[in-house]
Backbone as a printed PyTorch tensor [residue, N CA C, xyz], in Angstrom:
tensor([[[ 32.1990, 119.5940, 130.1360],
         [ 33.4380, 119.0760, 129.5730],
         [ 33.6810, 117.7580, 130.2450]],

        [[ 33.9600, 116.7750, 129.4330],
         [ 34.1420, 115.3830, 129.9810],
         [ 35.5680, 115.0490, 130.1180]],

        [[ 35.8620, 114.1920, 131.0250],
         [ 37.2340, 113.7110, 131.2940],
         [ 37.5100, 112.6070, 130.3100]],

        [[ 38.7410, 112.6310, 129.6260],
         [ 39.0890, 111.6900, 128.6200],
         [ 39.1200, 110.2720, 129.1390]],

        [[ 39.5350, 110.1690, 130.4110],
         [ 39.6160, 108.7910, 131.0070],
         [ 38.2900, 108.1220, 131.2560]],

        [[ 37.2280, 108.9530, 131.3080],
         [ 35.8750, 108.3950, 131.4560],
         [ 35.1850, 108.0940, 130.2440]],

        [[ 35.8490, 108.3600, 128.9800],
         [ 35.2700, 108.0810, 127.7290],
         [ 35.1880, 106.5080, 127.5530]],

        [[ 34.1500, 106.0760, 126.8760],
         [ 34.0070, 104.6740, 126.6690],
         [ 35.1110, 103.9520, 125.8860]],

        [[ 35.8010, 104.6940, 125.0950],
         [ 36.8250, 104.1600, 124.2690],
         [ 38.2840, 104.4560, 124.8300]],

        [[ 38.3370, 104.7150, 126.1430],
         [ 39.6390, 105.0190, 126.7250],
         [ 40.5540, 103.8330, 126.6390]],

        [[ 41.8270, 103.9520, 126.4410],
         [ 42.7050, 102.8290, 126.3740],
         [ 43.2440, 102.3760, 127.5630]],

        [[ 43.2960, 101.0990, 127.8280],
         [ 43.8260, 100.4360, 128.9680],
         [ 45.3270, 100.1200, 128.6470]],

        [[ 46.1800, 100.5660, 129.5780],
         [ 47.6230, 100.3420, 129.3450],
         [ 48.1250,  99.2020, 130.2010]],

        [[ 48.6880,  98.1740, 129.5350],
         [ 49.3190,  97.0300, 130.1820],
         [ 50.7730,  97.1740, 130.0590]],

        [[ 51.5340,  97.2510, 131.1400],
         [ 52.9180,  97.3730, 131.0770],
         [ 53.6210,  96.1340, 131.7250]],

        [[ 54.5660,  95.5800, 130.9390],
         [ 55.3510,  94.4590, 131.4210],
         [ 56.8290,  94.9240, 131.6030]],

        [[ 57.2800,  94.5350, 132.7860],
         [ 58.6920,  94.9200, 133.1490],
         [ 59.4440,  93.5630, 133.2450]],

        [[ 60.1160,  93.1280, 132.0950],
         [ 60.8620,  91.9080, 132.1200],
         [ 62.2480,  92.2190, 132.4980]],

        [[ 63.0340,  91.2370, 132.9700],
         [ 64.4770,  91.4280, 133.3370],
         [ 65.4530,  90.8260, 132.3090]],

        [[ 64.8390,  90.2810, 131.2080],
         [ 65.6700,  89.6130, 130.2030],
         [ 65.9390,  90.5170, 128.9790]],

        [[ 66.8930,  90.2460, 128.1730],
         [ 67.1030,  91.0390, 127.0340],
         [ 68.0200,  92.2180, 127.2890]],

        [[ 67.9620,  93.2600, 126.6180],
         [ 68.8980,  94.4170, 126.7600],
         [ 68.4780,  95.2220, 127.9250]],

        [[ 69.3520,  95.3500, 128.9060],
         [ 69.1720,  96.1000, 130.1990],
         [ 70.3070,  97.0070, 130.4210]],

        [[ 70.0620,  98.3170, 130.4470],
         [ 71.1540,  99.3060, 130.6820],
         [ 72.2570,  99.0480, 129.6510]],

        [[ 73.4080,  98.6470, 130.1650],
         [ 74.6010,  98.5360, 129.2010],
         [ 75.0220,  97.0330, 128.9960]],

        [[ 74.0740,  96.0920, 129.4690],
         [ 74.3860,  94.6780, 129.3080],
         [ 73.1660,  93.8720, 128.7880]],

        [[ 73.3920,  92.6300, 128.5230],
         [ 72.3420,  91.7710, 127.9900],
         [ 72.1050,  90.5790, 128.9740]],

        [[ 70.7890,  90.4470, 129.4480],
         [ 70.4500,  89.3840, 130.4010],
         [ 69.9110,  88.2540, 129.5070]],

        [[ 70.6050,  86.9790, 129.7330],
         [ 70.1750,  85.8860, 128.9250],
         [ 68.7270,  85.5030, 129.2530]],

        [[ 67.9750,  85.0210, 128.2290],
         [ 66.5840,  84.6580, 128.3790],
         [ 66.4270,  83.4820, 129.2870]],

        [[ 67.4400,  82.6320, 129.4250],
         [ 67.4790,  81.4550, 130.3790],
         [ 67.3450,  81.9670, 131.8310]],

        [[ 67.6900,  83.0610, 132.0650],
         [ 67.7080,  83.5730, 133.5120],
         [ 66.2210,  83.7900, 133.9530]],

        [[ 65.3400,  84.2130, 133.0880],
         [ 63.9140,  84.3550, 133.4370],
         [ 63.0010,  83.9600, 132.2630]],

        [[ 62.7910,  82.7360, 132.2170],
         [ 61.9030,  82.1950, 131.2410],
         [ 60.4990,  82.7170, 131.3280]],

        [[ 60.1350,  82.9950, 132.6650],
         [ 58.7620,  83.5300, 132.8810],
         [ 58.6290,  84.9020, 132.2220]],

        [[ 59.7240,  85.6810, 132.0960],
         [ 59.6450,  86.9510, 131.4240],
         [ 59.1860,  86.9040, 130.0100]],

        [[ 59.7990,  85.9390, 129.1820],
         [ 59.3690,  85.9270, 127.7960],
         [ 58.0050,  85.2630, 127.5990]],

        [[ 57.5790,  84.3710, 128.4880],
         [ 56.2990,  83.7850, 128.4560],
         [ 55.2320,  84.8800, 128.8390]],

        [[ 55.5990,  85.7240, 129.7790],
         [ 54.7030,  86.7550, 130.2490],
         [ 54.4920,  87.7780, 129.1460]],

        [[ 55.5860,  88.2520, 128.4780],
         [ 55.4710,  89.1810, 127.3390],
         [ 54.6030,  88.5780, 126.2500]],

        [[ 54.8640,  87.3370, 125.8190],
         [ 54.0400,  86.7630, 124.7410],
         [ 52.5750,  86.5990, 125.1990]],

        [[ 52.3190,  86.2050, 126.4150],
         [ 50.9020,  86.0680, 126.8390],
         [ 50.1930,  87.3790, 126.8290]],

        [[ 50.8230,  88.3720, 127.4350],
         [ 50.1190,  89.7250, 127.4530],
         [ 49.9080,  90.2290, 126.0450]],

        [[ 50.7940,  90.1400, 125.1770],
         [ 50.6600,  90.5670, 123.8250],
         [ 49.4850,  89.8150, 123.0920]],

        [[ 49.3880,  88.4980, 123.3310],
         [ 48.3240,  87.6590, 122.7770],
         [ 46.9690,  88.0530, 123.2380]],

        [[ 46.8620,  88.2050, 124.5570],
         [ 45.5660,  88.5900, 125.1780],
         [ 45.2010,  89.9650, 124.7280]],

        [[ 46.1100,  90.9060, 124.7180],
         [ 45.8040,  92.3020, 124.3500],
         [ 45.3170,  92.3670, 122.8670]],

        [[ 45.9060,  91.4970, 122.0230],
         [ 45.5470,  91.5800, 120.6230],
         [ 44.0910,  91.1430, 120.4060]],

        [[ 43.5200,  90.4020, 121.2800],
         [ 42.1430,  89.9590, 121.2630],
         [ 41.1570,  90.8720, 121.7710]],

        [[ 41.6620,  91.9680, 122.5410],
         [ 40.7550,  92.9210, 123.1770],
         [ 40.9000,  94.3520, 122.4890]],

        [[ 39.8030,  95.1050, 122.4080],
         [ 39.8650,  96.4110, 121.8800],
         [ 40.4250,  97.4200, 122.9560]],

        [[ 41.1300,  98.4220, 122.5020],
         [ 41.5640,  99.5480, 123.3190],
         [ 42.4780,  99.1500, 124.4120]],

        [[ 43.4370,  98.1320, 124.1010],
         [ 44.4770,  97.7020, 125.1070],
         [ 45.8120,  98.0260, 124.4350]],

        [[ 46.5670,  98.8030, 125.0800],
         [ 47.9470,  99.1160, 124.5950],
         [ 48.9500,  98.3370, 125.5680]],

        [[ 49.9080,  97.6540, 124.9500],
         [ 50.9200,  96.9560, 125.6450],
         [ 52.2710,  97.7410, 125.5770]],

        [[ 52.8500,  97.8930, 126.7250],
         [ 54.1980,  98.6410, 126.7980],
         [ 55.1690,  97.5760, 127.5250]],

        [[ 56.3180,  97.3780, 126.7540],
         [ 57.3510,  96.5790, 127.3680],
         [ 58.5170,  97.4630, 127.8300]],

        [[ 58.7370,  97.4920, 129.1780],
         [ 59.7800,  98.3320, 129.6670],
         [ 60.8500,  97.4060, 130.4760]],

        [[ 62.0640,  97.3700, 129.9840],
         [ 63.0530,  96.6070, 130.6810],
         [ 63.0490,  96.9760, 132.1550]],

        [[ 63.1090,  95.9840, 133.0200],
         [ 62.9880,  96.2090, 134.4640],
         [ 64.2070,  96.9830, 134.9960]],

        [[ 65.4060,  96.5980, 134.6690],
         [ 66.5900,  97.3280, 135.1380],
         [ 66.4910,  98.7990, 134.6460]],

        [[ 66.2060,  99.0330, 133.3470],
         [ 66.2000, 100.4110, 132.8770],
         [ 65.0660, 101.2320, 133.5660]],

        [[ 64.1070, 100.6240, 134.0720],
         [ 62.9410, 101.3680, 134.6230],
         [ 62.7130, 100.9120, 136.0870]],

        [[ 63.7160, 100.5690, 136.8480],
         [ 63.6510,  99.9690, 138.1200],
         [ 62.8930, 100.8760, 139.0840]],

        [[ 63.2120, 102.2200, 139.0190],
         [ 62.4490, 103.1080, 139.9420],
         [ 60.9650, 103.1910, 139.7010]],

        [[ 60.5860, 103.1900, 138.4110],
         [ 59.2040, 103.1690, 138.0590],
         [ 58.5240, 101.9360, 138.4980]],

        [[ 59.1370, 100.7530, 138.2760],
         [ 58.6680,  99.4630, 138.7100],
         [ 58.4650,  99.3420, 140.2480]],

        [[ 59.5100,  99.7890, 140.9590],
         [ 59.5100,  99.7440, 142.4490],
         [ 58.4020, 100.6710, 142.9170]],

        [[ 58.3170, 101.8920, 142.3590],
         [ 57.3050, 102.8410, 142.8350],
         [ 55.8790, 102.2680, 142.7920]],

        [[ 55.6700, 101.3820, 141.8100],
         [ 54.3370, 100.8040, 141.6070],
         [ 54.2280,  99.5040, 142.5260]],

        [[ 55.3160,  99.0620, 143.1700],
         [ 55.3580,  97.8690, 143.9740],
         [ 55.8510,  96.6830, 143.2640]],

        [[ 56.4420,  96.8000, 142.0730],
         [ 56.8890,  95.7130, 141.3160],
         [ 58.4280,  95.3800, 141.6960]],

        [[ 58.5000,  94.4850, 142.6060],
         [ 59.8810,  94.0790, 143.1420],
         [ 60.4730,  92.8860, 142.3650]],

        [[ 59.6530,  92.0060, 141.8700],
         [ 60.1380,  90.8270, 141.3070],
         [ 59.6570,  90.5750, 139.9060]],

        [[ 60.6000,  90.7570, 138.9250],
         [ 60.1950,  90.5650, 137.5210],
         [ 59.8210,  89.1660, 137.2090]],

        [[ 58.9830,  88.8950, 136.2370],
         [ 58.2910,  89.9050, 135.3380],
         [ 57.2040,  90.4930, 136.1090]],

        [[ 57.0320,  91.8690, 136.0490],
         [ 55.9570,  92.6100, 136.6790],
         [ 54.9710,  92.9640, 135.6790]],

        [[ 53.7340,  92.7840, 135.8290],
         [ 52.6240,  93.2180, 134.9270],
         [ 51.7380,  94.1980, 135.6860]],

        [[ 51.6110,  95.4220, 135.1250],
         [ 50.7140,  96.3820, 135.6670],
         [ 49.5600,  96.6350, 134.6660]],

        [[ 48.4090,  96.8980, 135.1610],
         [ 47.3070,  97.4800, 134.3580],
         [ 47.0360,  98.8150, 134.8370]],

        [[ 47.0510,  99.7860, 133.9590],
         [ 46.9740, 101.1730, 134.2430],
         [ 47.7330, 101.5460, 135.5520]],

        [[ 48.9280, 101.0740, 135.6380],
         [ 49.7870, 101.4240, 136.8020],
         [ 49.7260, 100.6840, 138.0840]],

        [[ 48.6810,  99.7950, 138.0880],
         [ 48.5190,  98.9320, 139.2980],
         [ 49.1550,  97.4860, 139.0580]],

        [[ 49.9500,  97.0350, 139.9820],
         [ 50.4790,  95.7410, 139.7940],
         [ 49.3670,  94.6590, 139.7750]],

        [[ 49.4700,  93.8610, 138.7770],
         [ 48.5360,  92.7230, 138.6430],
         [ 49.1700,  91.4160, 139.1100]],

        [[ 50.4370,  91.2210, 138.5490],
         [ 51.2070,  90.0240, 138.9220],
         [ 52.6790,  90.5030, 138.9250]],

        [[ 53.4650,  89.6070, 139.6700],
         [ 54.9170,  89.7460, 139.6230],
         [ 55.4550,  88.4590, 140.0590]],

        [[ 56.6350,  88.1370, 139.3170],
         [ 57.3900,  86.9370, 139.6420],
         [ 56.9040,  85.7030, 139.0110]],

        [[ 55.7040,  85.7260, 138.4110],
         [ 55.1410,  84.5460, 137.8640],
         [ 54.4820,  84.8860, 136.4360]],

        [[ 54.1920,  83.9800, 135.6450],
         [ 53.4210,  84.1460, 134.3990],
         [ 51.9860,  84.2540, 134.8320]],

        [[ 51.3310,  85.3940, 134.4820],
         [ 49.9010,  85.5860, 134.8140],
         [ 49.0300,  84.4420, 134.2880]],

        [[ 48.0000,  84.1350, 134.9730],
         [ 46.9140,  83.2460, 134.5540],
         [ 46.1950,  83.9230, 133.4220]],

        [[ 46.0490,  83.2920, 132.2780],
         [ 45.3920,  83.9410, 131.1290],
         [ 43.8950,  84.3770, 131.3710]],

        [[ 43.2110,  83.5440, 132.0580],
         [ 41.8210,  83.8100, 132.3460],
         [ 41.6490,  84.9990, 133.2720]],

        [[ 42.5130,  85.0650, 134.2930],
         [ 42.4590,  86.0880, 135.2330],
         [ 42.9630,  87.4720, 134.5510]],

        [[ 43.9760,  87.3820, 133.7040],
         [ 44.3870,  88.5410, 133.0060],
         [ 43.2890,  89.0560, 132.0050]],

        [[ 42.5540,  88.1950, 131.3730],
         [ 41.4670,  88.6610, 130.4530],
         [ 40.3810,  89.2770, 131.3160]],

        [[ 39.9500,  88.6390, 132.4570],
         [ 39.0260,  89.2610, 133.2670],
         [ 39.3260,  90.6270, 133.8760]],

        [[ 40.7240,  90.7540, 134.2520],
         [ 41.1370,  92.0240, 134.8100],
         [ 41.0550,  93.1220, 133.7190]],

        [[ 41.3990,  92.6920, 132.4580],
         [ 41.4250,  93.7090, 131.3460],
         [ 39.9280,  94.0250, 130.9830]],

        [[ 39.1300,  93.0410, 131.0100],
         [ 37.6940,  93.3240, 130.6130],
         [ 36.9710,  94.2050, 131.7590]],

        [[ 37.4270,  94.0600, 133.0080],
         [ 36.8320,  94.8250, 134.1010],
         [ 37.3170,  96.2430, 134.1090]],

        [[ 38.5830,  96.3650, 133.6130],
         [ 39.2370,  97.7050, 133.6420],
         [ 38.8790,  98.4860, 132.4010]],

        [[ 38.5870,  97.8290, 131.3410],
         [ 38.3790,  98.5290, 130.1350],
         [ 37.0620,  99.0260, 129.7810]]])
């Protein structure tokens, strides 16, 4: 019996925790964190070019305990399969692509 995570077509999950937009019961203006919007767009664009990559967008305030548990203190936080890749900055596209290629 083989483990599903060891299958060659296993999906890599990239999660972005932005702090803009709808958060809990209030709305955070996009001007507060321009990096958040840029990060979401970059991750979605890179993921669309790669097979077996799923992107999840989780508002940081709504998921603060999950983000903190993974070490994500400063939004935007990007995790690949639960491990923090970047936080507080827009990821470098080439490094993100390499990280996804190595993980996938």
